[in-house]
LUMTORDREN-748403 format. One record per residue: residue number from 1; x, y, z of N, C-alpha, C, CB in turn. Coordinates in pm, whole numbers, plus 50000, padded with zeros to 5 digits. Glycine has a CB too. Example, Ala and Ser with C-alpha at 12.3 -4.5 7.8 and 13.67 -1.06 7.14 Angstrom:
<rs>
 resi    nx    ny    nz   cax   cay   caz    cx    cy    cz   cbx   cby   cbz
    1 51319 49431 50780 51230 49550 50780 51320 49670 50780 51131 49553 50905
    2 51285 49775 50708 51367 49894 50714 51290 50003 50787 51408 49940 50572
</rs>
This chain:
<rs>
 resi    nx    ny    nz   cax   cay   caz    cx    cy    cz   cbx   cby   cbz
    1 35192 88909 74072 35253 88779 74094 35385 88774 74017 35157 88664 74050
    2 35491 88728 74085 35621 88718 74019 35630 88587 73940 35736 88726 74123
    3 35743 88568 73875 35760 88452 73787 35751 88319 73864 35895 88461 73716
    4 35810 88312 73983 35809 88186 74057 35667 88145 74098 35897 88196 74180
    5 35588 88231 74159 35451 88190 74190 35369 88152 74066 35380 88301 74264
    6 35393 88218 73954 35324 88183 73830 35364 88042 73785 35356 88286 73719
    7 35494 88014 73793 35543 87882 73754 35485 87774 73845 35697 87878 73759
    8 35484 87798 73975 35429 87701 74069 35280 87679 74045 35453 87747 74213
    9 35208 87784 74014 35065 87770 73984 35045 87687 73857 34999 87909 73970
   10 35132 87705 73759 35126 87624 73637 35146 87477 73671 35233 87671 73534
   11 35242 87447 73758 35266 87309 73801 35141 87253 73869 35388 87301 73896
   12 35080 87333 73957 34960 87287 74028 34847 87255 73931 34914 87394 74128
   13 34829 87339 73833 34719 87320 73738 34745 87204 73642 34694 87447 73660
   14 34870 87183 73604 34904 87081 73505 34910 86941 73565 35036 87113 73440
   15 34935 86931 73696 34953 86800 73757 34820 86735 73793 35039 86812 73882
   16 34817 86605 73777 34698 86528 73809 34708 86473 73952 34680 86412 73709
   17 34830 86433 73992 34851 86376 74125 34950 86462 74203 34903 86230 74115
   18 34955 86438 74333 35052 86508 74417 35195 86469 74377 35028 86476 74566
   19 35214 86344 74341 35347 86297 74300 35392 86370 74173 35347 86144 74277
   20 35302 86387 74080 35334 86457 73956 35369 86602 73986 35215 86449 73857
   21 35295 86664 74077 35323 86801 74116 35463 86810 74178 35216 86851 74216
   22 35499 86713 74260 35632 86711 74320 35741 86699 74215 35643 86596 74419
   23 35719 86612 74117 35817 86592 74011 35836 86721 73930 35774 86478 73918
   24 35725 86787 73898 35734 86914 73824 35818 87016 73902 35594 86970 73797
   25 35807 87014 74033 35882 87108 74117 36028 87065 74130 35818 87118 74255
   26 36052 86937 74150 36187 86886 74177 36281 86904 74059 36180 86739 74214
   27 36233 86883 73938 36321 86888 73821 36387 87025 73802 36243 86853 73697
   28 36315 87136 73803 36384 87265 73789 36470 87301 73910 36283 87374 73766
   29 36429 87256 74029 36511 87284 74148 36645 87211 74136 36437 87240 74278
   30 36642 87085 74097 36767 87011 74079 36854 87074 73972 36738 86866 74044
   31 36794 87116 73864 36868 87183 73757 36937 87308 73810 36773 87219 73640
   32 36863 87386 73886 36920 87508 73946 37037 87474 74038 36812 87586 74025
   33 37017 87377 74126 37122 87341 74222 37246 87285 74154 37069 87241 74322
   34 37227 87214 74044 37342 87157 73972 37421 87263 73896 37294 87049 73876
   35 37358 87377 73867 37423 87478 73784 37457 87607 73857 37337 87509 73669
   36 37402 87632 73972 37432 87752 74049 37565 87732 74119 37319 87783 74153
   37 37660 87821 74095 37796 87807 74147 37799 87787 74298 37878 87928 74111
   38 37709 87849 74370 37706 87838 74515 37678 87695 74559 37601 87931 74573
   39 37599 87620 74483 37556 87487 74525 37618 87373 74447 37410 87478 74515
   40 37681 87400 74337 37725 87292 74248 37821 87196 74317 37793 87351 74125
   41 37913 87242 74398 38006 87153 74467 37932 87070 74571 38119 87234 74535
   42 37844 87132 74646 37768 87061 74749 37682 86952 74688 37681 87158 74827
   43 37611 86984 74582 37525 86886 74516 37608 86773 74458 37440 86953 74406
   44 37723 86805 74399 37809 86703 74342 37861 86608 74450 37927 86767 74268
   45 37900 86664 74565 37948 86581 74675 37837 86493 74729 38006 86668 74787
   46 37717 86547 74743 37604 86468 74791 37571 86356 74692 37480 86558 74814
   47 37575 86386 74564 37548 86285 74461 37651 86174 74469 37547 86348 74320
   48 37778 86211 74487 37884 86112 74498 37861 86023 74620 38021 86180 74506
   49 37820 86081 74732 37793 86002 74853 37681 85902 74827 37756 86095 74970
   50 37577 85945 74759 37465 85856 74730 37509 85744 74637 37348 85934 74669
   51 37579 85779 74530 37625 85677 74434 37720 85580 74500 37693 85744 74313
   52 37810 85630 74583 37907 85542 74649 37840 85450 74751 38013 85624 74718
   53 37723 85486 74800 37655 85402 74899 37573 85291 74834 37565 85487 74985
   54 37556 85296 74702 37478 85194 74632 37558 85064 74622 37437 85243 74492
   55 37491 84951 74626 37564 84824 74611 37620 84810 74470 37471 84704 74644
   56 37732 84744 74460 37796 84723 74329 37709 84628 74246 37940 84665 74346
   57 37703 84655 74116 37628 84569 74026 37721 84470 73959 37554 84652 73922
   58 37681 84345 73958 37760 84241 73893 37706 84224 73750 37754 84104 73974
   59 37745 84318 73661 37688 84317 73528 37743 84207 73437 37712 84449 73464
   60 37853 84147 73476 37913 84043 73394 37878 83903 73444 38062 84061 73389
   61 37816 83893 73555 37780 83764 73611 37896 83701 73686 37733 83671 73501
   62 37865 83599 73759 37965 83534 73846 38075 83464 73766 37897 83433 73938
   63 38048 83422 73643 38147 83347 73567 38218 83434 73462 38081 83229 73499
   64 38229 83562 73486 38297 83650 73389 38440 83606 73371 38293 83796 73435
   65 38483 83596 73249 38621 83559 73219 38646 83410 73213 38711 83619 73320
   66 38543 83330 73232 38564 83186 73230 38573 83131 73088 38452 83116 73304
   67 38527 83213 72990 38537 83171 72851 38431 83070 72810 38671 83114 72825
   68 38338 83042 72900 38235 82942 72869 38115 83003 72802 38191 82870 72994
</rs>
């Protein structure tokens, strides 16, 4: 068994739920994609698209700057 199947088996054994198993898998995959030169630009562009599609947050409230 190579390193990847061993790692995946560790995730399977350590997780209690399917969601937890997914999270264990997703975190190293995202780390790899963010740091592998082949994918870093693509992942960055996709992240920007997602962030830009989110609604703006009004963190100062409607009366910002009113001095009240």
